C-alpha positions in Angstrom: -0.1 0.1 0.1 2.8 2.3 1.1 4.5 1.9 -2.0 1.2 2.8 -4.5 1.2 5.7 -2.5 4.6 6.6 -3.3 4.4 5.6 -6.8 1.1 8.0 -7.2 2.9 11.1 -5.4 5.8 10.5 -7.8 3.7 10.4 -11.0 2.0 13.5 -9.8 5.2 15.2 -9.1 6.6 14.2 -12.6 3.5 15.4 -14.4 4.1 18.9 -12.8 7.7 18.7 -13.5 7.4 18.2 -17.2 4.4 20.9 -17.4 6.9 23.3 -15.8 9.2 22.5 -18.5 7.1 22.5 -21.2 5.6 25.9 -20.2 8.9 27.4 -19.5 10.5 26.5 -22.6 7.5 27.9 -24.6 7.9 31.0 -22.7 11.6 31.4 -22.9 11.0 30.9 -26.3 8.5 33.6 -26.5 10.2 36.0 -24.3 13.7 35.4 -26.6 11.7 36.0 -29.6 12.5 32.4 -31.1 8.8 32.2 -32.0 5.8 34.3 -31.5 2.7 32.5 -30.3 -0.6 34.7 -29.8 -3.3 34.2 -27.4 -2.5 32.7 -23.8 1.4 32.7 -24.6 1.3 36.5 -24.9 -0.8 37.0 -22.0 1.1 34.9 -19.8 4.3 37.0 -20.7 2.6 40.1 -20.3 1.5 39.0 -17.0 4.5 37.9 -15.8 6.6 41.1 -17.2 3.8 43.3 -15.1 4.1 40.9 -11.8 8.0 41.1 -11.9 7.7 45.0 -12.7 5.0 45.7 -10.0 7.4 44.4 -7.1 8.9 46.3 -4.7 11.2 43.8 -3.9 13.2 41.4 -6.0 16.3 40.1 -4.4 17.9 38.4 -7.3 16.5 40.7 -9.8 14.6 38.2 -11.9 14.0 39.4 -15.5 11.1 37.5 -17.0 13.5 35.0 -19.1 15.5 34.6 -15.7 12.2 33.7 -14.3 11.4 31.3 -16.7 14.8 30.0 -16.7 14.1 29.1 -12.9 11.1 27.6 -13.4 12.7 25.1 -16.1 15.4 24.6 -13.2 12.3 23.8 -10.9 10.6 21.3 -13.5 14.1 19.3 -14.2 14.5 19.1 -10.3 11.2 17.7 -9.3 11.1 15.3 -12.6 14.3 14.0 -11.7 13.5 13.7 -8.3 10.1 12.1 -9.0 12.1 9.5 -11.4 14.7 8.9 -8.5 11.9 8.0 -6.0 10.4 5.7 -8.7 13.7 3.8 -8.9 13.8 3.9 -5.1 17.0 6.0 -5.3 17.6 8.3 -1.9 18.7 11.2 -4.2 15.3 11.5 -5.6 14.3 12.5 -2.5 17.5 15.1 -2.1 16.0 16.7 -5.6 12.4 16.8 -4.4 13.9 18.7 -1.4 15.8 21.2 -3.7 12.4 21.6 -5.6 10.7 22.6 -2.7 13.4 25.1 -1.4 13.4 26.6 -5.0 9.6 27.1 -4.7 10.1 28.7 -1.3 12.7 31.0 -2.7 10.5 32.5 -5.3 8.2 33.6 -2.3 11.1 34.9 -0.6 12.6 36.5 -3.5 9.7 38.8 -4.2 8.6 38.9 -0.6 4.7 37.8 -1.4 2.6 35.3 -0.9 0.1 34.4 -3.1 -2.6 31.6 -3.5 0.4 29.4 -5.1 1.4 29.0 -1.3 -1.4 26.5 -0.8 0.0 24.5 -3.9 3.4 24.8 -2.4 2.2 23.2 0.8 0.3 20.6 -0.6 3.5 19.5 -2.1 5.5 19.9 1.2 2.8 17.2 2.5 3.3 14.9 -0.4 7.1 15.1 0.2 6.7 14.2 3.8 4.5 11.4 2.7 7.3 10.0 0.8 9.6 10.5 3.3 7.7 8.5 5.8 7.2 5.7 2.8 10.9 5.7 2.6 11.8 5.3 6.3 13.1 1.7 7.2 10.9 -0.1 9.6 12.4 -0.6 13.1 14.0 -3.8 13.7 11.4 -6.0 15.1 8.3 -3.5 14.2 5.1 -5.0 13.9 6.1 -8.2 16.0 4.2 -8.8 19.2 6.6 -9.4 22.3 7.5 -12.8 23.1 
């Protein structure tokens, strides 16, 4: 049962990461002028530019291009972390932790809290469940004393 829970969480993390990778690559290309899509891509780029420009605090000095590069990094770390956990490798959990820190760093960088913090909190809970699933059972756990 624990393994099925871990697999489900990892597949959700993998899907989330692949979406982040795809969207960030699309937006990097859009911001760089490599291609020009209309509709939502234009709106998303304009919204991101407005968001960054409106922030009183931008500790790192993100530009839209750097911001989408950071989102790409986050997508890669959560995707590789999910794959690592699916393969039962401890480094997968470390990469998921790096993703969580990266996501939190965005809130700190802009000194803002928005509804996405609930998504981050859900991700923390899911990562906590993975830690619980990966714990080694204590010697003699589940056995009745003689």
